[in-house]
C-alpha positions in Angstrom: -40.0 13.3 -150.1 -38.5 16.4 -152.0 -40.1 17.1 -155.7 -37.4 18.3 -158.1 -39.9 19.9 -160.6 -42.6 22.6 -159.6 -45.1 24.0 -162.0 -47.2 27.2 -161.5 -50.9 27.2 -162.5 -52.6 30.7 -162.3 -56.2 31.5 -162.1 -59.0 33.7 -160.6 -62.3 33.2 -158.7 -65.0 35.6 -158.2 -65.8 37.1 -154.8 -69.6 37.8 -153.6 -69.2 41.4 -154.8 -67.9 40.4 -158.4 -64.3 41.3 -157.7 -61.6 39.0 -158.8 -59.3 37.1 -156.4 -56.4 36.1 -158.7 -54.1 33.4 -157.3 -51.0 31.4 -158.4 -50.8 27.7 -157.4 -47.5 25.9 -157.1 -47.4 22.3 -157.1 -45.2 19.2 -158.1 -45.1 18.7 -161.7 -45.3 15.0 -161.5 -47.5 14.6 -158.5 -50.6 12.4 -159.4 -51.8 11.6 -155.7 -53.5 13.9 -153.3 -51.8 17.0 -152.2 -52.3 19.2 -148.9 -53.0 22.7 -149.6 -51.0 25.8 -148.1 -52.4 29.3 -148.5 -50.4 32.2 -148.6 -51.3 35.8 -147.6 -49.4 38.9 -148.8 -49.2 42.1 -146.6 -50.0 45.8 -146.7 -49.3 47.2 -150.1 -48.2 43.8 -151.3 -49.4 41.3 -153.8 -48.8 37.4 -154.4 -45.8 37.7 -156.3 -44.1 40.4 -154.4 -40.1 40.2 -153.9 -38.9 36.5 -153.5 -42.4 35.3 -152.2 -42.7 33.0 -155.4 -39.3 31.5 -154.4 -40.7 30.6 -151.0 -44.0 29.2 -152.6 -41.7 27.0 -154.9 -39.7 25.7 -152.2 -42.8 24.6 -150.0 -44.3 23.0 -152.9 -41.1 20.8 -153.3 -42.1 19.1 -149.9 -45.2 17.8 -151.6 -48.0 20.3 -151.1 -50.2 22.5 -153.3 -49.3 26.3 -152.4 -51.8 29.0 -153.2 -50.7 32.6 -153.2 -53.6 35.0 -153.7 -54.3 38.7 -154.1 -56.7 39.9 -152.1 -59.8 41.4 -154.0 -59.2 45.1 -152.8 -55.4 45.1 -152.6 -55.0 47.7 -155.5 -54.0 45.5 -158.3 -56.2 44.0 -161.1 -55.8 40.4 -161.9 -52.2 39.2 -162.1 -50.8 42.7 -162.4 -48.1 44.1 -160.1 -49.3 47.7 -160.7 -51.8 49.6 -158.2 -54.2 50.7 -160.7 -57.3 50.4 -158.5 -56.4 52.6 -155.6 -60.3 53.1 -155.3 -60.3 49.6 -153.9 -57.2 49.7 -151.9 -58.8 52.7 -150.0 -61.7 50.4 -148.6 -59.7 47.3 -148.2 -61.2 46.3 -144.7 -59.9 43.5 -142.7 -63.4 41.8 -142.7 -63.1 41.9 -146.6 -59.7 40.4 -146.5 -61.2 37.5 -143.9 -64.1 37.0 -146.5 -61.6 36.4 -149.3 -59.9 33.7 -147.4 -63.2 32.1 -146.8 -64.1 32.5 -150.8 -61.0 30.6 -151.6 -61.4 27.8 -149.1 -65.0 27.5 -150.6 -63.6 27.4 -154.1 -61.2 24.8 -153.2 -63.9 22.7 -151.8 -66.3 23.2 -154.7 -63.3 22.5 -157.0 -63.6 26.1 -158.5 -59.9 25.8 -157.9 -58.4 22.6 -158.9 -55.7 21.1 -161.0 -55.8 18.1 -163.5 -52.7 16.4 -162.3 -53.4 15.6 -158.7 -56.4 15.8 -156.1 -56.3 18.7 -153.6 -57.1 17.8 -149.9 -59.3 20.7 -148.8 -60.7 19.4 -145.5 -57.6 20.8 -143.8 -55.4 23.5 -145.0 -52.3 25.5 -143.7 -52.1 29.3 -143.9 -49.1 31.5 -143.8 -49.1 35.3 -143.9 -46.8 38.2 -144.0 -47.2 41.3 -141.9 -50.8 42.3 -142.2 -51.3 39.0 -143.9 -50.0 37.3 -141.0 -52.7 39.4 -138.9 -55.3 38.0 -141.0 -54.0 34.5 -141.1 -54.4 34.3 -137.4 -58.0 35.5 -137.7 -58.8 33.0 -140.4 -57.2 30.2 -138.3 -59.6 31.1 -135.4 -62.5 31.7 -137.7 -62.4 28.6 -140.1 -62.3 25.0 -138.8 -60.4 24.0 -142.2 -57.3 25.8 -141.0 -55.1 23.4 -139.0 -51.7 25.0 -139.0 -50.7 28.7 -138.9 -47.5 30.4 -139.6 -46.8 33.9 -139.5 -43.9 36.2 -140.9 -43.3 39.6 -139.1 -47.1 39.8 -138.3 -48.9 42.7 -136.5 -50.3 41.6 -133.2 -53.1 44.2 -133.1 -53.7 46.4 -136.0 -55.9 48.8 -133.9 -52.5 49.9 -132.2 -50.7 49.9 -135.5 -52.4 52.9 -137.0 -50.8 56.3 -135.9 -52.2 59.1 -134.2 -51.9 61.3 -137.4 -53.8 58.7 -139.4 -56.7 58.7 -136.8 -56.7 62.3 -136.8 -57.1 62.4 -140.7 -60.1 60.0 -140.4 -61.8 62.0 -137.8 -61.3 65.3 -139.8 -61.6 64.3 -143.6 -62.7 60.6 -143.6 -59.5 59.4 -145.1 -55.8 59.4 -144.8 -53.0 59.0 -147.5 -49.8 57.1 -147.2 -46.9 57.0 -149.8 -45.7 54.0 -151.6 -42.0 54.2 -151.3 -41.5 52.0 -154.2 -43.8 53.5 -156.7 -44.2 57.1 -155.2 -47.9 56.9 -155.2 -50.1 58.5 -152.7 -52.5 55.6 -151.5 -55.6 56.6 -149.8 -57.2 54.7 -146.8 -60.9 55.4 -146.2 -62.0 55.6 -142.4 -64.2 52.4 -143.2 -61.0 50.5 -142.7 -60.4 51.7 -139.2 -64.1 51.5 -138.3 -64.4 48.0 -139.5 -61.7 46.8 -137.4 -62.8 48.7 -134.2 -66.5 47.5 -134.8 -65.3 43.9 -135.3 -62.1 43.7 -133.1 -63.2 40.5 -131.4 -63.3 38.8 -134.8 -60.5 40.4 -136.5 -57.6 41.5 -134.2 -54.8 38.7 -134.3 -53.7 39.0 -130.5 -57.5 38.3 -129.4 -58.2 35.6 -131.8 -54.8 33.7 -131.4 -55.7 33.0 -127.6 -58.3 30.4 -128.8 -56.0 28.6 -131.2 -55.1 25.0 -130.2 -53.6 24.2 -133.6 -49.9 24.4 -134.3 -48.7 27.9 -134.6 -45.5 29.3 -135.6 -44.5 32.9 -135.3 -41.3 34.1 -137.3 -39.8 37.7 -137.0 -36.8 39.7 -137.5 -35.1 41.3 -134.5 -34.2 44.6 -136.5 -37.8 45.1 -137.9 -38.5 48.8 -138.3 -42.1 48.5 -139.4 -43.5 46.1 -137.0 -41.2 45.4 -134.1 -40.5 41.8 -133.0 -42.5 42.4 -129.9 -45.7 42.0 -131.9 -44.6 38.2 -132.5 -43.5 37.9 -128.9 -47.1 38.9 -127.6 -48.6 36.6 -130.1 -46.6 33.7 -128.9 -47.0 34.7 -125.3 -51.0 34.7 -125.5 -51.4 31.6 -127.7 -52.4 28.7 -125.8 -51.7 26.1 -128.3 -49.6 23.2 -126.9 -47.6 23.2 -130.2 -46.3 26.8 -130.7 -42.9 28.1 -131.6 -41.4 31.7 -131.7 -38.3 32.1 -134.0 -36.5 35.4 -134.1 -34.0 35.7 -137.0 -31.0 37.9 -135.7 -30.5 41.1 -137.8 -33.5 40.6 -140.1 -35.7 43.4 -141.1 -39.5 43.5 -142.0 -39.1 41.7 -145.4 -36.0 39.7 -144.3 -33.7 41.4 -146.8 -36.0 41.2 -149.9 -37.4 44.0 -152.1 -39.4 44.1 -155.0 -38.6 43.4 -157.8 -36.3 40.6 -156.7 -34.2 39.6 -159.8 -31.2 37.8 -158.0 -30.5 34.1 -158.6 -30.6 33.6 -154.8 -32.8 34.8 -152.1 -31.4 36.8 -149.2 -29.8 34.9 -146.4 -32.4 36.0 -143.8 -35.2 35.1 -146.1 -33.6 31.6 -146.8 -33.7 31.0 -143.0 -37.5 32.0 -143.2 -38.1 29.6 -145.9 -36.0 26.6 -144.2 -37.9 27.1 -140.8 -41.4 27.5 -142.6 -40.8 24.4 -144.7 -39.5 22.5 -141.6 -42.7 23.4 -139.7 -45.1 22.5 -142.5 -43.4 19.0 -142.9 -43.4 18.3 -139.1 -47.0 19.6 -138.3 -49.0 19.7 -141.6 -47.7 17.8 -144.5 -46.7 14.6 -142.6 -50.4 14.5 -141.2 -52.1 14.9 -144.5 -50.3 12.1 -146.5 
């Protein structure tokens, strides 16, 4: 069943350290029954409303689910802002912290700190979708939390320990931090050594290519063949080492890392490559997740 009208409800929960995890929840406007829940995780230097991500969330919700797009507590933005005003937090956004944020959102759903007045949210089982670094975390979360029963990644990094450059590692050893430039805003964004140390020290828990080997749930890996930031071999590796009997690798010919999207996205239509991502994601959710939770 496809719902014609979708609404967005926004809110925030408080993480253990007192920081906020802001979220947007997309769901059918007239839904009165229970809805399965899909979590959406943004990537590095991203946020929940980046580019055409909201368009994807609206379309997924039309299939009869509640889609919760969240901002990681240390992503560098505050609340629902799209501006990076907390670079101090961004500098220490560890992979463990992101994973804990996912746990906090699942807990908030189960204790009804995240809820909607129009329908009941099914929280015993959730699906999780992540883009880029968010896909890396989505796989770790799927292996870590039994509530996750379906995972879909968009241009995911397979092993972030190999994604950091030699120059970045040299900076961390020399001065305890490295800096990258945000091409969109021009900001220099600092990354403290704790981010690298956390990943190395907890690799068995955090690295996607390791954690995906234990997954027996439905897994879908979507990637563009012309991705200059995260080459498609990352998703090929994840697919190869994944042991789930229900897995799929979808390579989108000619697509780049963001599937043609940029921020802000003010066009009426999404890019053709991203439309393919949305269609394949919805198809996977309807087949392996939504139909099992109605």
